[in-house]
Every structure is written in structure tokens, then in C-alpha cells.
C-alpha positions in Angstrom: -23.3 14.0 -18.5 -22.5 14.6 -14.5 -18.6 13.6 -13.5 -18.3 11.0 -11.4 -16.4 11.8 -8.2 -13.2 10.1 -7.5 -13.4 8.4 -4.8 -9.8 8.7 -3.5 -10.6 12.4 -3.0 -12.2 11.0 -0.3 -9.2 9.5 2.0 -7.0 12.8 3.2 -3.7 11.9 1.2 -4.5 9.1 -1.0 -2.8 8.6 -4.3 -4.6 7.2 -7.0 -1.9 4.5 -8.8 -2.0 1.8 -10.6 -2.9 -2.1 -8.5 1.0 -3.3 -7.2 1.6 -6.5 -8.9 2.5 -7.7 -5.7 2.9 -6.7 -1.4 4.7 -8.1 1.6 2.5 -9.4 4.4 2.9 -7.6 7.9 4.6 -9.8 9.9 4.2 -9.7 13.6 7.1 -8.5 15.7 8.4 -10.6 19.0 8.5 -8.3 22.3 9.3 -8.8 25.6 6.1 -6.7 26.5 2.8 -6.2 25.7 2.6 -2.5 24.5 0.8 0.2 27.2 -2.5 2.0 26.1 -6.0 2.6 24.1 -4.4 2.8 20.7 -2.8 -1.0 20.5 -5.6 -3.7 18.9 -5.2 -7.4 19.9 -6.2 -10.5 18.0 -7.1 -14.3 18.8 -3.7 -16.2 16.7 -5.4 -18.8 14.4 -3.6 -21.6 13.5 -4.3 -21.5 9.8 -2.3 -19.8 6.6 -0.8 -16.7 6.1 -2.7 -15.4 2.5 -2.6 -12.6 0.5 -5.6 -12.2 -2.1 -4.6 -9.9 -4.8 -8.4 -8.5 -6.5 -8.4 -6.8 -9.5 -11.4 -7.1 -12.0 -13.7 -9.2 -10.1 -11.0 -12.1 -10.0 -8.8 -13.2 -7.1 -5.4 -14.6 -6.5 -4.2 -15.9 -3.0 -0.7 -15.8 -3.3 1.1 -17.7 0.3 3.8 -15.4 2.1 6.6 -17.0 0.0 4.9 -16.0 -3.4 3.5 -19.1 -4.0 0.2 -18.9 -5.9 -2.7 -21.1 -3.8 -5.8 -20.0 -5.9 -6.5 -23.5 -7.0 -5.3 -25.0 -3.4 -8.1 -22.6 -1.8 -10.6 -22.6 -4.6 -13.0 -21.5 -2.4 -11.8 -18.7 -0.7 -10.3 -17.0 -3.9 -14.1 -17.6 -5.0 -14.9 -15.3 -1.9 -12.8 -12.9 -2.3 -13.6 -12.3 -6.0 -16.9 -11.3 -4.3 -15.9 -8.9 -2.4 -17.1 -5.3 -3.3 -14.0 -4.1 -4.5 -12.9 -2.8 -8.3 -8.8 -3.8 -7.4 -7.3 -4.7 -3.5 -4.6 -6.2 -1.8 -6.4 -7.8 1.2 -3.8 -9.6 3.9 -5.2 -12.4 6.2 -5.0 -15.8 7.6 -6.7 -18.8 6.2 -8.1 -21.1 8.8 -10.4 -24.9 8.9 -11.8 -25.4 12.2 -12.8 -28.6 13.8 -15.9 -30.0 15.2 -15.6 -28.0 18.2 -15.0 -24.9 16.7 -10.9 -24.5 17.1 -8.8 -23.4 14.3 -6.7 -27.1 13.4 -3.7 -26.9 11.4 -4.2 -30.6 11.0 -7.7 -30.1 9.5 -6.2 -27.0 6.9 -3.6 -29.1 5.9 -6.0 -32.1 5.3 -8.3 -30.0 3.0 -5.4 -27.8 1.2 -4.2 -31.2 0.0 -7.8 -31.9 -0.9 -7.4 -28.9 -2.8 -10.7 -27.8 -1.2 -11.6 -26.4 2.3 -14.9 -26.6 4.0 -15.4 -24.0 6.9 -12.5 -21.8 6.0 -12.5 -18.2 7.7 
């Protein structure tokens, strides 16, 4: 029987290790000037909630920046994260709700989270 190649051998410097029980989100750093050069990426600032998704064994658990479990509040997002084609992963991102004009809306997100359902979340 052929031995399956370890996927981590494809990533230089990667070390196989158990899934961490928690991580800290990467936070923006305030700066007085915009960095110069082609090595920088910039993103649109959406008005939403910072969420960390822990995916393990086909199940996703969502955490707020302050380490509160948010899975039940935004189950639709947890269900989508659980479908990612990974064995285990941490995903750090922003959950947003869009208004009728396609803009992120903190009020729409608060309303949706208080109903324990998010429609149109990205």
C-alpha cells in the first residue's frame, strides 16, 4: 500500500502540530503614513464583526475578538465555514450584513445577530 504524502512537505518550513485551541486575531496598526511599495495589500473596510472560525473535523465554532462563542448567533456563517475543504483551520475574518444598496450595515448586522440569523452575510 502506497503511503500518502504529507501535505506539509509542500510548504517550506511547515511543521506538523496539533490544532491550537485558540489564536489571537491580527489587528490593524494605526499609522500616520500609507506604506510605500508593491509589497503592501490594502482592503476595503467593511462595517461588521471580527470573527475567528475554528474548523476541526467538519465542525466550525465561531469566536469574537474577545473570545466569546458566537456560533449560535450566526449559525449560517458557521455552517458555511464547516463546508470549507480543510481538515482543520483557523479563519480570521469580518462578518458583514449588506443593506438593500449593497453597503455593509452595522445596524443590519446587529438586527440579524439579535435574531440569531444572518441573511446576506459575507
